[in-house]
C-alpha positions in Angstrom: -5.2 -40.8 2.9 -6.5 -38.4 5.3 -7.3 -34.8 3.7 -7.0 -33.6 7.4 -3.4 -33.8 7.6 -3.0 -32.2 4.1 -5.6 -29.3 4.9 -3.4 -28.6 7.7 -0.2 -28.8 6.3 -1.8 -26.0 3.8 -2.0 -23.7 6.4 1.6 -23.8 7.5 4.2 -20.8 6.0 7.1 -22.0 4.1 9.6 -23.3 6.4 12.8 -20.6 6.0 9.7 -17.6 7.5 9.2 -17.5 11.3 5.5 -16.9 10.2 3.0 -14.4 8.4 3.7 -10.8 9.6 1.6 -9.5 12.1 -0.9 -6.7 11.7 1.7 -3.9 14.1 4.4 -4.9 12.0 2.7 -5.0 8.6 1.5 -1.2 10.2 5.5 -0.7 11.3 6.5 -0.9 7.8 3.9 1.1 6.4 4.6 3.6 9.0 8.5 3.7 7.7 7.0 3.9 4.0 5.2 6.3 4.7 7.9 8.7 5.5 10.0 7.9 2.5 7.1 8.1 0.2 6.0 11.7 2.3 9.3 13.5 1.4 9.7 11.8 -1.4 6.3 13.8 -3.0 7.5 16.8 -1.6 10.5 16.8 -3.5 8.6 16.2 -6.7 6.3 19.1 -5.8 9.1 21.3 -4.2 10.4 20.7 -7.8 7.4 22.2 -9.7 7.4 25.1 -7.1 4.5 23.7 -5.0 5.6 23.1 -0.9 3.9 21.8 1.8 2.9 24.4 3.7 1.2 26.0 0.4 -1.0 23.4 0.5 -2.0 22.4 4.6 -3.0 26.5 3.9 -4.4 26.6 0.8 -6.5 23.3 2.3 -7.3 25.2 5.2 -8.9 28.0 3.1 -11.3 25.4 0.9 -8.8 26.5 -1.5 -8.8 24.3 -4.9 -4.6 23.9 -5.7 -5.0 23.5 -8.9 -5.9 27.3 -8.4 -3.4 28.0 -6.8 -0.9 25.6 -7.9 -1.5 25.6 -11.6 -1.4 22.3 -13.8 1.5 22.2 -12.1 -0.2 20.3 -9.5 -2.2 17.6 -11.7 1.8 16.8 -13.0 3.7 16.7 -10.0 1.0 14.7 -8.5 0.9 12.4 -11.4 5.1 11.9 -10.4 4.2 11.4 -7.0 2.0 8.8 -7.5 4.4 7.3 -10.6 7.1 7.5 -8.2 4.9 5.6 -5.4 4.1 2.7 -7.5 7.8 1.9 -9.0 8.6 2.4 -5.5 6.6 -0.6 -4.2 6.3 -2.7 -7.6 9.6 -2.7 -8.1 11.1 -3.0 -4.4 8.6 -6.0 -3.6 9.7 -7.6 -6.5 13.4 -7.3 -6.6 15.7 -10.4 -4.9 15.0 -8.1 -1.4 11.2 -9.1 -2.2 10.2 -5.5 0.5 10.5 -2.7 0.7 12.3 -0.7 2.6 10.0 -0.3 5.8 9.2 -4.0 5.4 13.0 -5.1 5.5 13.7 -2.8 8.6 10.5 -4.5 9.7 11.8 -7.9 9.2 8.9 -9.0 6.4 9.1 -10.5 2.9 5.7 -10.7 0.2 6.0 -13.5 -1.6 3.7 -15.2 -3.8 1.5 -18.1 -2.5 4.3 -20.7 -3.4 6.8 -19.0 -1.4 8.2 -17.5 -4.2 9.1 -13.5 -5.4 6.5 -11.6 -7.5 6.6 -11.2 -10.7 6.6 -7.0 -11.2 2.7 -7.3 -12.4 2.1 -9.0 -9.7 3.5 -6.4 -6.9 1.6 -3.8 -9.6 -1.5 -5.3 -9.1 -0.7 -5.5 -5.2 0.0 -2.1 -5.6 -3.3 -0.5 -7.3 -5.4 -2.7 -4.6 -3.9 -1.2 -1.8 -4.6 2.4 -3.0 -8.5 2.3 -2.9 -8.6 3.7 -0.3 -6.7 7.1 -2.0 -8.9 6.9 -4.5 -11.9 6.8 -3.1 -10.8 9.9 -1.3 -10.5 11.3 -4.9 -14.4 10.9 -5.4 -15.7 12.3 -2.7 -15.8 16.1 -4.6 -18.1 13.8 -7.2 -19.8 11.8 -4.4 -21.8 12.7 -1.2 -20.4 12.4 1.8 -22.6 9.2 2.7 -21.6 7.1 -0.5 -17.4 8.5 0.1 -18.3 7.6 4.0 -19.0 3.8 3.5 -17.0 3.4 0.5 -13.6 4.8 3.1 -15.5 2.0 5.5 -15.3 -0.6 3.1 -11.6 -0.2 1.9 -10.5 0.8 5.4 -12.1 -3.0 6.4 -9.3 -4.5 3.4 -6.6 -3.7 6.1 -8.2 -4.1 9.4 -9.3 -8.4 8.1 -5.2 -9.7 7.8 -5.5 -10.1 10.9 -8.3 -12.7 11.0 -7.7 -14.6 7.8 -6.0 -17.5 8.0 -2.3 -16.9 6.1 -2.9 -13.1 8.1 -4.0 -11.8 4.5 -5.3 -8.0 4.0 -7.9 -7.2 0.9 -4.3 -7.0 -1.2 -3.0 -9.4 -0.7 -5.7 -11.2 -1.3 -6.6 -10.1 -4.9 -2.9 -10.0 -6.0 -2.4 -13.6 -4.5 0.5 -12.8 -2.2 1.8 -13.1 1.3 3.6 -11.4 3.6 6.2 -13.2 6.1 9.2 -12.8 9.0 12.1 -13.2 8.5 
């Protein structure tokens, strides 16, 4: 049997999809999801008496949000992160196989076999996408040069997507997922 033929067959997307998602399609979906999650996060913060303008102004003055808002800030932040995780993991492992943003753009997330993700696999994918956020949280504990380097490396995890054979970003490679155009 010809191995070259088998290798070329492995590179083809699953037949029911138009192809792998392009960088700008994924960016558009992430932008839409970001708006949805921003609004949800503001509602969660608002439930604890914290509003965006006060947070922005205190950050501009260099004030610690905990000094201004107390431990409610931690509680609201944890709930907001939990909501984000559930939003992604639940929707990407659902029958729709996509978040609201991905559905608008016409994308779908699968495992390497073109099958629906498990909740666990979708959770791993979410956690790996959050590396940039986790690096920024470390900024008060690490030197700026280390944070800059880590942030650059985390950003590269997204920027490699157009250059991989199956258009996978770092979080897709780790979670063993693919993003297709429907």
